[in-house]
C-alpha positions in Angstrom: 92.9 123.2 78.3 95.7 120.9 76.6 96.0 117.0 77.3 99.4 115.5 78.0 100.4 111.9 77.7 102.4 111.0 81.0 104.6 108.1 80.0 105.5 105.9 82.7 107.3 103.0 83.3 107.1 100.2 86.3 108.7 97.3 87.8 106.4 94.7 88.6 107.1 91.5 90.4 104.7 88.4 90.3 104.4 85.0 91.6 103.1 82.1 89.4 102.0 78.5 90.6 104.0 76.1 88.7 103.5 72.1 89.3 106.9 70.4 88.9 108.9 67.7 90.0 111.7 69.8 91.5 112.9 73.6 91.8 114.9 73.1 88.7 112.1 72.0 86.8 109.8 74.7 88.2 112.3 77.3 87.2 112.8 75.6 83.4 109.0 75.5 82.9 108.4 78.7 83.8 111.2 80.2 81.7 109.7 78.3 78.8 106.4 79.8 79.1 106.0 82.2 82.1 102.4 83.2 80.6 100.9 79.7 80.7 100.7 79.6 84.4 98.4 81.1 87.0 99.7 84.7 88.5 98.8 84.3 92.1 100.4 87.4 93.7 101.7 90.8 91.7 102.8 94.1 93.3 104.2 97.2 91.6 107.5 97.6 93.6 108.7 101.2 92.1 107.6 103.4 89.0 108.6 106.7 87.7 107.6 109.3 85.2 109.5 108.8 81.7 108.2 111.5 79.6 105.5 114.1 79.5 104.3 115.0 76.1 101.5 117.3 74.5 98.9 114.9 72.7 99.1 117.0 69.6 103.0 116.3 69.6 102.5 112.6 69.6 103.8 110.6 66.5 100.4 109.1 66.1 98.7 112.4 66.6 98.3 112.9 62.8 94.5 113.9 62.0 94.7 110.6 59.4 94.8 108.4 62.5 92.0 109.7 64.2 89.5 107.0 65.3 86.7 108.6 63.2 88.8 109.1 60.0 90.3 105.4 60.5 86.6 104.2 60.9 85.4 106.2 57.8 88.4 104.8 55.7 87.6 101.2 57.0 83.9 101.6 56.2 84.7 102.8 52.8 87.2 99.6 52.0 84.1 97.3 53.0 81.5 99.0 51.0 
């Protein structure tokens, strides 16, 4: 039975905890580095399927990129 890659996209909303002197400063700090704050809630508001493609038709399905051949190639480089 063939394997298909079902590529999806989603819209995620999240809330972070930002300590700041004002709402404006909280916005500035969040814009500067959103990933440095603790996420206190997260939700997916919508999602959809973008593409369905046979695994064998993926651009990276070349046999030279299989995990076994990659591992063997890396092992040969080390030895």
